[in-house]
C-alpha positions as CSV (number, residue, x, y, z in Angstrom):
1,M,23.9,160.3,69.9
2,A,24.4,163.9,68.8
3,L,24.3,162.8,65.1
4,F,21.0,161.0,65.8
5,V,19.5,164.1,67.4
6,R,20.5,166.2,64.4
7,L,19.0,163.7,61.9
8,L,15.8,163.6,64.0
9,A,15.6,167.4,64.0
10,L,16.1,167.4,60.2
11,A,13.4,164.8,59.7
12,L,11.0,166.8,61.8
13,A,11.8,170.0,59.8
14,L,11.2,168.2,56.6
15,A,7.8,166.9,57.8
16,L,6.7,170.2,59.1
17,D,7.9,172.5,56.3
18,P,9.3,170.7,53.3
19,A,9.5,173.9,51.2
20,A,11.9,175.7,53.6
21,T,14.5,173.0,54.1
22,L,17.0,171.3,51.9
23,A,15.5,172.6,48.6
24,G,15.9,176.2,49.7
25,P,13.6,179.0,48.5
26,A,11.2,178.1,45.7
27,K,12.8,178.6,42.3
28,S,11.3,181.0,39.7
29,P,9.9,179.5,36.5
30,Y,13.0,180.7,34.6
31,Q,15.3,178.9,37.1
32,L,13.2,175.7,36.9
33,V,13.5,175.7,33.1
34,L,17.2,176.4,33.3
35,Q,17.5,173.5,35.8
36,H,15.7,171.2,33.4
37,S,18.0,172.2,30.6
38,R,21.0,171.6,32.8
39,L,19.6,168.2,33.7
40,R,19.2,167.3,30.1
41,G,22.8,168.4,29.3
42,R,24.6,166.8,32.2
43,Q,25.7,163.7,30.2
44,H,27.9,166.1,28.2
45,G,29.7,167.3,31.3
46,P,29.3,169.8,34.2
47,N,27.4,173.0,33.6
48,V,26.2,172.0,30.1
49,C,22.6,173.1,29.2
50,A,20.4,171.6,26.5
51,V,19.1,174.2,24.2
52,Q,16.4,173.9,21.6
53,K,16.9,175.8,18.3
54,V,14.0,176.4,16.0
55,I,15.0,175.0,12.6
56,G,15.5,177.7,10.0
57,T,15.8,180.5,12.6
58,N,18.3,181.7,15.1
59,K,15.8,181.4,18.0
60,K,17.0,179.3,20.9
61,Y,15.2,178.3,24.1
62,F,16.2,176.6,27.2
63,T,14.0,173.5,27.2
64,N,11.2,172.5,29.5
65,C,9.9,169.0,29.9
66,K,7.0,169.3,27.5
67,Q,9.1,170.9,24.7
68,W,11.9,168.4,25.2
69,Y,9.6,165.5,24.4
70,Q,7.6,167.3,21.7
71,R,10.7,168.7,20.0
72,K,8.6,171.6,18.8
73,I,8.2,175.3,19.6
74,C,5.2,177.1,18.1
75,G,4.6,174.1,15.9
76,K,8.0,174.2,14.4
77,S,10.6,171.5,14.7
78,T,13.7,172.1,16.8
79,V,17.1,170.6,17.1
80,I,18.9,170.1,20.4
81,S,22.3,171.6,20.9
82,Y,24.4,171.6,24.1
83,E,26.0,174.9,25.3
84,C,27.6,176.2,28.4
85,C,25.0,177.3,31.0
86,P,25.0,181.0,31.8
87,G,28.1,182.0,33.8
88,Y,30.4,179.1,32.7
89,E,32.9,178.3,30.0
90,K,34.8,175.5,28.4
91,V,38.4,174.5,29.4
92,P,40.5,172.9,26.6
93,G,40.9,169.2,27.1
94,E,38.2,168.9,29.7
95,K,34.6,167.7,29.4
96,G,31.7,170.1,29.7
97,C,32.0,173.6,31.0
98,P,33.9,173.3,34.3
99,A,35.1,176.9,34.7
100,A,33.1,179.9,35.9
101,L,33.5,182.9,33.7
102,P,35.9,185.4,35.2
103,L,34.3,188.4,36.7
104,S,34.8,191.7,34.8
105,N,33.0,195.0,34.8
106,L,29.8,195.5,32.9
107,Y,31.5,196.8,29.7
108,E,33.7,193.7,29.4
109,T,30.8,191.4,30.3
110,L,28.8,192.7,27.3
111,G,31.4,191.2,25.0
112,V,31.4,187.9,26.9
113,V,27.6,187.4,26.5
114,G,27.5,188.2,22.8
115,S,26.4,191.8,22.9
116,T,29.4,193.4,21.2
117,T,27.1,195.8,19.3
118,T,26.0,197.3,22.6
119,Q,29.7,197.6,23.5
120,L,30.3,199.4,20.2
121,Y,27.5,201.9,20.8
122,T,28.6,202.4,24.4
123,D,32.0,203.4,23.1
124,R,30.4,206.0,20.8
125,T,28.9,207.9,23.8
126,E,31.1,210.1,26.0
127,K,29.7,209.1,29.4
128,L,28.5,205.6,29.4
129,R,31.6,203.5,29.1
130,P,33.2,205.1,32.2
131,E,30.1,204.3,34.2
132,M,30.0,200.7,33.0
133,E,33.7,200.2,33.9
134,G,33.5,202.2,37.2
135,P,32.2,201.5,40.7
136,G,28.6,201.0,41.4
137,S,25.8,198.4,41.0
138,F,23.8,198.2,37.8
139,T,21.7,196.0,35.7
140,I,21.8,196.2,31.9
141,F,19.3,194.5,29.7
142,A,21.6,194.2,26.7
143,P,20.2,193.7,23.2
144,S,21.9,190.9,21.2
145,N,23.8,191.8,18.1
146,E,20.9,190.4,16.0
147,A,18.5,192.7,17.9
148,W,20.4,195.8,16.9
149,A,20.7,194.6,13.3
150,S,16.9,194.1,13.0
151,L,16.1,197.7,13.9
152,P,14.6,199.7,11.0
153,A,17.3,201.7,9.2
154,E,15.6,205.1,10.0
155,V,15.5,204.3,13.7
156,L,19.1,203.3,13.8
157,D,20.1,206.4,11.8
158,S,18.3,208.6,14.3
159,L,20.2,207.0,17.2
160,V,23.7,207.1,15.8
161,S,23.3,210.6,14.3
162,N,23.0,212.0,17.9
163,V,25.0,209.7,20.0
164,N,25.3,211.8,23.2
165,I,21.5,212.4,23.4
166,E,19.4,209.9,21.5
167,L,21.8,206.9,21.6
168,L,22.8,207.6,25.2
169,N,19.2,207.9,26.3
170,A,18.3,204.7,24.5
171,L,21.1,202.8,26.2
172,R,20.4,204.3,29.6
173,Y,16.8,203.1,29.3
174,H,18.2,199.6,29.1
175,M,19.8,200.1,32.5
176,V,18.7,199.9,36.1
177,G,20.6,201.5,39.0
178,R,21.0,198.3,41.0
179,R,21.7,194.6,40.6
180,V,18.5,192.7,39.7
181,L,18.7,188.9,39.2
182,T,16.0,186.7,37.6
183,D,14.6,185.5,40.9
184,E,13.6,189.1,41.6
185,L,11.9,189.6,38.3
186,K,8.3,189.1,39.2
187,H,5.4,189.0,36.8
188,G,3.8,192.4,36.3
189,M,6.5,194.4,38.1
190,T,8.1,197.5,36.9
191,L,11.7,198.6,37.2
192,T,12.9,202.2,37.2
193,S,15.3,202.8,34.4
194,M,18.3,205.2,34.3
195,Y,16.6,207.3,31.6
196,Q,14.4,209.9,33.3
197,N,13.3,207.2,35.8
198,S,11.1,205.7,33.1
199,D,9.4,202.4,33.8
200,I,10.6,199.1,32.4
201,Q,7.8,196.4,32.4
202,I,8.7,192.9,33.5
203,H,6.7,189.8,32.9
204,H,7.8,186.4,34.2
205,Y,5.5,183.7,32.8
206,P,4.8,180.2,34.2
207,N,6.6,178.6,31.2
208,G,9.9,180.2,32.2
209,I,9.8,182.9,29.6
210,V,10.9,186.3,31.0
211,T,10.2,189.5,29.0
212,V,11.4,193.1,29.4
213,N,9.0,195.4,27.5
214,C,8.0,192.3,25.6
215,A,11.7,191.5,24.7
216,R,12.6,188.0,25.7
217,L,15.5,187.2,28.0
218,L,17.9,185.0,26.1
219,K,20.6,184.5,28.7
220,A,20.3,185.9,32.2
221,D,22.2,186.5,35.3
222,H,25.7,187.1,33.9
223,H,27.4,188.6,36.9
224,A,29.9,191.4,36.7
225,T,32.0,193.2,39.3
226,N,29.6,196.1,39.2
227,G,26.3,194.5,38.3
228,V,24.6,192.0,36.2
229,V,23.9,191.6,32.4
230,H,20.8,190.0,30.9
231,L,20.8,189.4,27.2
232,I,17.5,190.2,25.4
233,D,16.3,189.7,21.8
234,K,15.1,193.2,21.1
235,V,16.0,196.8,21.5
236,I,13.4,198.3,23.9
237,S,12.1,201.8,23.9
238,T,10.2,203.9,26.4
239,V,6.5,203.5,26.9
240,T,4.4,206.6,27.5
241,N,0.9,205.9,26.3
242,N,-1.8,203.8,28.0
243,I,-4.1,201.5,26.0
244,Q,-6.8,204.1,25.7
245,Q,-4.4,206.7,24.3
246,I,-3.1,204.3,21.7
247,I,-6.7,203.5,20.6
248,E,-7.3,207.3,20.3
249,I,-4.3,208.0,18.1
250,E,-4.4,205.1,15.7
251,D,-6.6,205.6,12.6
252,T,-7.1,201.8,12.2
253,F,-9.1,201.8,15.5
254,E,-11.8,204.4,14.5
255,T,-14.7,201.9,15.0
256,L,-13.1,200.4,18.1
257,R,-12.7,203.9,19.5
258,A,-16.4,204.7,19.1
259,A,-17.3,201.3,20.6
260,V,-15.1,201.8,23.7
261,A,-16.6,205.2,24.3
262,A,-20.2,203.9,24.0
263,S,-19.5,201.1,26.4
264,G,-17.8,203.2,29.1
265,L,-14.7,201.0,29.1
266,N,-12.3,203.9,28.3
267,T,-11.9,204.6,32.1
268,M,-10.6,201.1,32.7
269,L,-8.3,201.2,29.6
270,E,-6.6,204.4,30.7
271,G,-6.2,203.4,34.4
272,N,-3.8,201.2,36.2
273,G,-3.5,197.5,35.6
274,Q,-2.0,195.1,33.2
275,Y,-4.2,193.9,30.3
276,T,-3.9,192.4,26.9
277,L,-6.2,194.1,24.3
278,L,-6.9,192.0,21.2
279,A,-7.8,195.2,19.3
280,P,-10.1,194.7,16.3
281,T,-9.2,196.9,13.4
282,N,-11.7,198.8,11.3
283,E,-11.4,195.9,8.8
284,A,-12.5,193.4,11.5
285,F,-15.7,195.3,12.2
286,E,-16.4,195.6,8.5
287,K,-16.4,191.8,8.1
288,I,-19.5,191.5,10.4
289,P,-23.0,191.8,8.7
290,S,-24.2,195.3,9.2
291,E,-27.4,194.1,10.9
292,T,-25.5,192.2,13.5
293,L,-23.0,195.0,14.1
294,N,-25.7,197.6,14.4
295,R,-27.6,195.4,16.9
296,I,-24.5,195.0,19.1
297,L,-23.4,198.6,18.9
298,G,-26.9,199.7,19.9
299,D,-27.1,197.3,22.9
300,P,-24.9,198.5,25.7
301,E,-24.8,195.1,27.5
302,A,-24.0,193.2,24.3
303,L,-21.4,195.8,23.4
304,R,-19.7,195.6,26.7
305,D,-19.6,191.8,26.5
306,L,-18.1,192.0,23.0
307,L,-15.3,194.3,24.1
308,N,-14.6,192.5,27.3
309,N,-14.1,189.4,25.2
310,H,-11.2,191.1,23.6
311,I,-9.4,191.9,26.9
312,L,-7.3,189.3,28.7
313,K,-6.8,189.6,32.4
314,S,-3.0,190.0,32.3
315,A,-0.4,191.3,29.9
316,M,0.6,188.6,27.4
317,C,3.6,189.3,25.2
318,A,3.9,187.4,22.0
319,E,7.4,186.1,22.9
320,A,5.8,184.3,25.9
321,I,3.7,182.0,23.7
322,V,5.6,179.0,22.6
323,A,2.6,176.6,22.7
324,G,-1.1,176.7,23.1
325,L,-2.5,178.5,26.2
326,S,-6.0,178.8,27.5
327,L,-6.5,182.4,28.6
328,E,-9.5,184.0,30.3
329,T,-11.1,187.2,29.1
330,L,-12.7,189.9,31.2
331,E,-16.0,188.6,29.8
332,G,-15.4,185.2,31.4
333,T,-14.8,183.2,28.2
334,T,-11.7,181.2,27.5
335,L,-9.6,181.9,24.3
336,E,-7.1,179.4,23.0
337,V,-4.0,181.5,22.3
338,G,-1.3,179.7,20.3
339,C,1.4,180.2,17.7
340,S,2.4,178.9,14.4
341,G,6.0,179.9,13.6
342,D,6.1,183.6,14.0
343,M,2.3,184.0,13.8
344,L,0.1,184.2,16.9
345,T,-3.3,182.4,16.7
346,I,-6.6,182.9,18.4
347,N,-8.8,179.8,18.6
348,G,-6.7,178.3,15.9
349,K,-6.9,181.3,13.5
350,A,-4.0,183.4,12.5
351,I,-5.9,186.7,12.9
352,I,-3.2,188.8,14.7
353,S,-1.8,191.3,12.2
354,N,0.4,193.3,14.5
355,K,1.7,192.3,17.9
356,D,3.3,193.6,21.1
357,I,2.3,197.2,20.9
358,L,3.3,198.1,24.5
359,A,1.3,200.5,26.7
360,T,1.9,201.6,30.2
361,N,-1.0,199.4,31.4
362,G,-0.5,196.4,29.2
363,V,0.0,195.2,25.6
364,I,-2.0,195.5,22.4
365,H,-2.2,193.0,19.6
366,Y,-4.1,194.1,16.4
367,I,-6.6,191.5,15.1
368,D,-8.5,191.5,11.9
369,E,-11.5,189.4,13.0
370,L,-14.0,190.1,15.7
371,L,-14.3,187.7,18.6
372,I,-18.0,187.8,19.3
373,P,-18.9,186.0,22.6
374,D,-22.0,183.9,22.9
375,S,-23.4,186.4,25.4
376,A,-23.7,189.0,22.6
377,K,-25.4,186.6,20.1
378,T,-29.0,185.8,19.1
379,L,-30.2,182.2,19.1
380,F,-29.8,182.2,15.3
381,E,-26.2,183.3,15.7
382,L,-25.5,180.8,18.4
383,A,-26.8,178.0,16.3
384,A,-24.7,179.0,13.2
385,E,-21.6,177.6,14.8
386,S,-23.3,174.5,16.3
387,D,-24.2,171.1,15.0
388,V,-27.9,172.0,14.9
389,S,-28.2,173.8,11.5
390,T,-30.9,171.5,10.2
391,A,-33.2,172.2,13.1
392,I,-32.6,175.9,12.7
393,D,-33.6,175.7,9.1
394,L,-36.8,174.0,10.2
395,F,-37.6,176.7,12.7
396,R,-37.0,179.3,10.0
397,Q,-39.2,177.5,7.5
398,A,-41.9,177.2,10.1
399,G,-42.1,181.0,10.6
400,L,-40.5,181.0,14.0
401,G,-37.4,183.0,13.1
402,T,-38.6,186.2,14.8
403,H,-38.5,184.3,18.2
404,L,-34.9,183.3,17.5
405,S,-33.6,186.7,16.5
406,G,-35.5,188.9,18.8
407,S,-35.3,190.0,22.5
408,E,-37.6,187.4,24.1
409,R,-36.1,185.4,27.0
410,L,-36.2,181.9,25.5
411,T,-34.5,178.5,25.6
412,L,-34.3,176.6,22.3
413,L,-34.2,172.8,22.4
414,A,-32.5,172.1,19.1
415,P,-31.9,168.5,18.0
416,L,-28.6,167.5,16.5
417,N,-28.2,167.4,12.7
418,S,-27.6,163.6,13.0
419,V,-31.2,163.2,14.2
420,F,-32.4,164.1,10.7
421,K,-30.1,161.8,8.8
422,D,-33.1,160.1,7.2
423,G,-34.8,163.3,6.2
424,T,-36.8,166.2,7.7
425,P,-40.5,166.3,8.4
426,P,-42.7,168.4,6.1
427,I,-43.6,171.8,7.4
428,D,-47.3,171.5,8.3
429,A,-49.5,172.4,11.2
430,H,-48.3,169.4,13.2
431,T,-44.6,170.2,12.6
432,R,-45.1,173.9,13.5
433,N,-46.8,172.9,16.7
434,L,-44.0,170.4,17.5
435,L,-41.3,173.0,16.9
436,R,-43.1,175.6,19.1
437,N,-42.9,173.0,21.8
438,H,-39.1,173.0,21.4
439,I,-39.0,176.6,22.6
440,I,-39.2,177.2,26.4
441,K,-40.6,180.5,27.6
442,D,-37.6,181.5,29.7
443,Q,-33.9,181.8,29.4
444,L,-32.5,178.8,31.3
445,A,-29.2,177.4,32.3
446,S,-28.9,173.6,32.5
447,K,-27.0,173.8,35.8
448,Y,-30.1,175.1,37.5
449,L,-32.5,172.5,36.2
450,Y,-33.8,170.0,38.8
451,H,-35.6,166.7,38.7
452,G,-39.3,167.1,38.4
453,Q,-39.2,170.7,37.3
454,T,-41.8,171.7,34.7
455,L,-41.1,174.1,31.8
456,E,-43.7,175.9,29.7
457,T,-43.3,176.0,25.9
458,L,-44.5,178.5,23.3
459,G,-46.9,175.8,22.2
460,G,-48.5,175.7,25.6
461,K,-47.2,172.4,26.8
462,K,-45.7,171.6,30.2
463,L,-42.4,169.7,29.8
464,R,-40.7,167.8,32.6
465,V,-37.1,167.7,33.6
466,F,-35.5,164.3,34.5
467,V,-32.1,164.2,36.1
468,Y,-30.2,161.0,35.9
469,R,-26.7,160.0,37.0
470,N,-25.1,160.7,33.6
471,S,-27.7,162.7,31.7
472,L,-30.1,165.6,31.9
473,C,-33.3,165.1,29.9
474,I,-36.4,167.1,29.0
475,E,-39.1,164.6,28.3
476,N,-37.6,161.9,26.0
477,S,-34.8,164.2,24.7
478,C,-31.5,164.7,26.6
479,I,-29.0,167.5,26.5
480,A,-26.0,166.5,24.3
481,A,-23.7,169.4,24.6
482,H,-22.8,172.3,26.9
483,D,-25.3,175.2,27.0
484,K,-24.7,178.2,24.7
485,R,-26.1,181.2,26.5
486,G,-26.8,184.2,24.2
487,R,-27.9,187.8,24.8
488,Y,-31.5,186.8,25.3
489,G,-31.8,183.1,24.6
490,T,-30.0,179.9,25.5
491,L,-29.3,177.0,23.1
492,F,-29.7,173.5,24.4
493,T,-28.3,170.9,21.9
494,M,-30.6,167.8,22.2
495,D,-30.0,164.2,21.2
496,R,-33.4,163.7,19.6
497,V,-36.7,165.3,18.6
498,L,-38.7,166.0,21.7
499,T,-42.2,164.4,21.9
500,P,-44.5,166.2,24.4
501,P,-46.8,164.0,26.6
502,M,-50.2,163.4,25.1
503,G,-52.5,162.3,27.8
504,T,-52.1,159.7,30.6
505,V,-50.5,156.3,30.3
506,M,-54.0,154.9,29.8
507,D,-54.8,157.5,27.2
508,V,-51.6,156.5,25.3
509,L,-52.5,152.8,25.5
510,K,-56.1,153.2,24.5
511,G,-55.1,155.4,21.6
512,D,-52.9,152.7,20.0
513,N,-54.5,149.6,18.5
514,R,-51.4,147.6,19.3
515,F,-52.3,147.6,23.0
516,S,-56.0,146.6,22.9
517,M,-55.4,143.3,24.8
518,L,-53.2,145.1,27.3
519,V,-55.9,147.7,27.9
520,A,-58.4,144.9,28.5
521,A,-56.0,143.2,30.9
522,I,-55.4,146.4,32.9
523,Q,-59.2,147.0,33.2
524,S,-59.7,143.4,34.3
525,A,-57.0,143.7,36.9
526,G,-58.4,147.0,38.3
527,L,-55.3,149.1,37.4
528,T,-57.1,151.6,35.2
529,E,-57.4,154.2,37.9
530,T,-53.7,153.8,38.9
531,L,-52.5,154.5,35.3
532,N,-54.9,157.4,34.9
533,R,-53.9,159.4,38.0
534,E,-50.9,161.6,38.5
535,G,-47.7,159.7,39.0
536,V,-44.3,158.8,37.6
537,Y,-44.5,155.4,35.9
538,T,-42.4,153.6,33.4
539,V,-44.6,151.1,31.6
540,F,-43.1,148.2,29.5
541,A,-46.2,147.6,27.3
542,P,-46.6,144.2,25.6
543,T,-48.3,144.4,22.2
544,N,-51.2,142.2,21.2
545,E,-48.8,139.9,19.5
546,A,-46.9,139.4,22.7
547,F,-50.1,138.2,24.4
548,R,-51.0,135.9,21.5
549,A,-47.5,134.4,21.6
550,L,-48.1,133.1,25.2
551,P,-48.5,129.3,25.5
552,P,-52.2,128.4,26.3
553,R,-51.2,127.4,29.8
554,E,-49.7,130.8,30.5
555,R,-52.5,132.6,28.9
556,S,-55.0,130.8,31.1
557,R,-53.1,132.1,34.2
558,L,-54.1,135.6,33.2
559,L,-57.7,134.7,33.8
560,D,-57.0,134.9,37.5
561,A,-57.4,138.6,38.5
562,K,-54.9,138.4,41.3
563,E,-52.2,136.7,39.2
564,L,-53.0,139.0,36.3
565,A,-52.5,142.1,38.5
566,N,-49.2,140.7,39.8
567,I,-47.9,140.2,36.2
568,L,-49.1,143.6,35.0
569,K,-47.6,145.4,38.0
570,Y,-44.3,143.8,37.2
571,H,-44.4,145.7,33.9
572,V,-44.7,149.1,35.6
573,G,-41.7,150.9,37.1
574,D,-42.3,153.3,40.0
575,E,-40.3,156.2,38.4
576,I,-39.9,157.6,34.9
577,L,-37.0,156.2,33.1
578,V,-36.5,157.4,29.5
579,S,-34.0,155.8,27.2
580,G,-31.5,158.6,27.5
581,G,-31.3,158.1,31.2
582,I,-30.3,154.5,31.0
583,G,-26.7,153.6,31.7
584,A,-25.1,150.2,31.2
585,L,-27.6,148.7,33.6
586,V,-30.4,150.3,35.7
587,R,-32.4,148.2,38.2
588,L,-35.9,149.7,38.3
589,K,-38.3,148.8,41.1
590,S,-41.7,147.7,39.8
591,L,-45.1,148.2,41.4
592,Q,-45.1,144.4,41.9
593,G,-42.1,144.8,44.2
594,D,-39.3,143.0,42.2
595,K,-36.8,144.9,40.1
596,L,-36.6,145.2,36.4
597,E,-33.2,145.1,34.8
598,V,-33.1,147.9,32.1
599,S,-30.0,148.2,29.9
600,L,-28.8,150.1,26.9
601,K,-26.3,148.6,24.4
602,N,-25.6,149.8,20.9
603,N,-28.5,152.3,21.2
604,V,-31.0,149.4,21.9
605,V,-32.9,149.4,25.1
606,S,-33.6,146.1,26.8
607,V,-35.6,145.0,29.8
608,N,-34.7,141.7,31.4
609,K,-32.6,141.2,28.3
610,E,-35.6,141.5,26.0
611,P,-35.2,144.3,23.4
612,V,-37.6,147.2,23.5
613,A,-39.4,147.6,20.1
614,E,-40.1,151.3,20.6
615,P,-39.0,153.4,23.5
616,D,-40.1,156.7,24.9
617,I,-43.8,157.2,24.2
618,M,-44.4,160.1,26.6
619,A,-47.4,160.4,28.8
620,T,-48.4,163.1,31.4
621,N,-47.8,160.6,34.2
622,G,-45.0,158.5,32.8
623,V,-43.4,156.9,29.8
624,V,-44.3,153.9,27.7
625,H,-41.8,151.5,26.2
626,V,-43.2,149.0,23.6
627,I,-42.1,145.3,24.1
628,T,-43.0,142.2,22.2
629,N,-42.8,139.7,25.1
630,V,-44.8,139.4,28.3
631,L,-42.3,139.8,31.2
632,Q,-42.3,137.1,33.8
633,P,-41.8,138.0,37.5
634,P,-38.8,136.3,39.2
635,V,-41.0,134.2,41.5
636,M,-42.8,132.6,38.5
637,V,-39.4,131.9,36.9
638,V,-38.3,130.0,40.0
639,M,-41.6,128.0,40.0
640,N,-41.3,127.2,36.4
641,D,-37.7,126.1,36.8
642,M,-38.7,123.7,39.5
643,L,-41.3,122.3,37.2
644,L,-38.7,121.9,34.4
645,V,-36.3,120.1,36.7
646,S,-39.1,117.7,37.8
647,L,-40.1,117.0,34.2
648,W,-36.5,116.4,33.2
649,S,-35.9,113.9,36.0
650,N,-38.9,111.9,34.7
651,L,-38.1,112.0,31.1
652,P,-37.2,108.6,29.5
653,Q,-33.6,108.3,28.4
654,E,-34.2,107.0,24.9
655,R,-35.1,109.8,22.5
656,G,-36.6,107.4,20.0
657,D,-39.2,106.2,22.4
658,E,-42.8,107.4,21.7
659,L,-43.2,108.3,25.3
660,A,-39.9,110.2,25.3
661,D,-41.1,112.3,22.3
662,S,-44.4,113.1,24.1
663,A,-42.5,114.1,27.3
664,L,-40.1,116.2,25.3
665,E,-43.1,118.2,23.8
666,I,-44.5,118.7,27.3
667,F,-41.1,119.9,28.5
668,K,-40.9,122.4,25.6
669,Q,-44.4,123.8,26.3
670,A,-43.7,124.1,30.0
671,S,-40.5,125.9,29.4
672,A,-41.8,128.3,26.8
673,F,-42.6,131.0,29.3
674,S,-39.1,131.2,30.7
675,R,-36.9,130.3,27.9
676,V,-35.3,133.8,27.8
677,R,-34.9,134.5,31.5
678,S,-34.3,131.0,32.8
679,P,-30.7,129.7,32.7
680,V,-32.2,126.4,33.9
681,Y,-34.0,125.9,30.7
682,Q,-30.9,126.7,28.6
683,R,-28.8,124.2,30.5
684,L,-31.5,121.4,30.3
685,L,-32.0,122.0,26.6
686,E,-28.3,121.6,25.9
687,R,-28.3,118.3,27.8
688,M,-31.4,117.1,25.8
689,K,-29.5,117.7,22.5
690,H,-26.9,115.1,23.6
């Protein structure tokens, strides 16, 4: 009974607070990666960790799940090796690493973890070895032997030439006066070193990488009797300057220095915080056309956006990047930061020329190319990197370039290049006017557009907004890509050339000779006023040929005004549906009351399975789609099917009989009106063939 009570209590605890039960405290990212490496290495025995080594280098990483399956780090192939996890060692004749390393003092532990050069330099000082061997509690971030060997010769000479001052101070800067394990190393924290209480910057990234002044922890948490040793991949040095001070003293930042001063960002860059500055060099500024650069430098808002686009919201050391990351800038844009071998990349380009220049409030990476955000660009500049270059050339040729490079608040509706695959229109008065109607007299954002909204163009037209389930359209043209919002203008990439409405539905039909019979029918049915007044109609307009193709019997039905009105109303939907708003199938209610089935397949619009010959002729009160068949309301289909079945049942069975041939001809005529919609006709016709 007591056991049952304990189990019940444990179950309740798991249900109420799973994070605080058997699993214990949440593990740090470093500990999670180490745990994964241990999991991958367990087949080789206890306390064995899988380690990924970058081929051709000495770089090793504990492996996370993604790296394990990709077998790549910074795009470079890796090999898997199996080593004792930190704190354990092999025992001859036994599998894995079953034995814990014996505890020694800090000095002895340096040799155990592979930092014998640090031991050697400690011996050269008079004071440090006794401290490392004596009582107390310390943490030492010990550079690996390779880290010491990679120091420039002049730096190393200056250290060893004055061991009791320079070398001692350098080693003390690697030490903290208490034990600090990785679970205490939080992202963005600082530790007080044993050299003049100078700060050491710690960053603990979600991918498990831990850096100390941007040096990577290679192996951590090696316990000693008087502290803990963490092995790192670089010799670290004191940091005294903030980001702004570094900008001021580096000659390569002369233009950046002036830009920061003009923008007022110097206060932020010399204050508290943890930022990453992707610092454009003088060379980066020189690559920009002088007209563009002068415009941005002379516009405080554009300049601030430009600089904020080079500042990440947190400190990002190069060693923390082992794969692509999406990082947000202060400007609000997202940069894709990645790596290719030892090179860092920004948006896929290897433009970082110098990395990990540490400041008291972050880190600086030098870049040799400006990262101009959309918010600092003109419409011309926005379009330069979009798939609308053909349309932009047309605007330029039409003399509309000043609108796209000036300070007017505008929205450009630019068709995709693919729209012009068959050629571009000649630049004449008609084309110029059409292009003016692709420029909206306001700077818009598509997320604020709503159904039924009207937009005024430079050409004086009123364009309507149509919101559908999976598309957002302006007249017949739908938005095909995300907005690009510039300094003054916004670029909407459109899926086709926009055609502004030209008169009412009746005006459109009267102005096209293809619809003279339809216009006469509308007038006879008394629907002229309906299609002339304000409204939202979708008209599937049969051509004259469609009416002429009707069998005489069906054409005679149209002489009845009531039946004619019924058929015509079935051709008119009670809302505007342009082709870009059609999904797989849309059921559109007609003025007659029944629903039309409108579909889109392989870029062909169909209504009731009949292909539309020409879609999207825009009118002020609707849209006209041209069809080559007269649509039949469902009630008439049913009636016609009943007639077909009746005729079929009375047909003679012998096909050769003269009466049978006559009856068959009657059957075909009666069925002509429904041969597309009616499955009854299709089934009966198949039977007749046999």
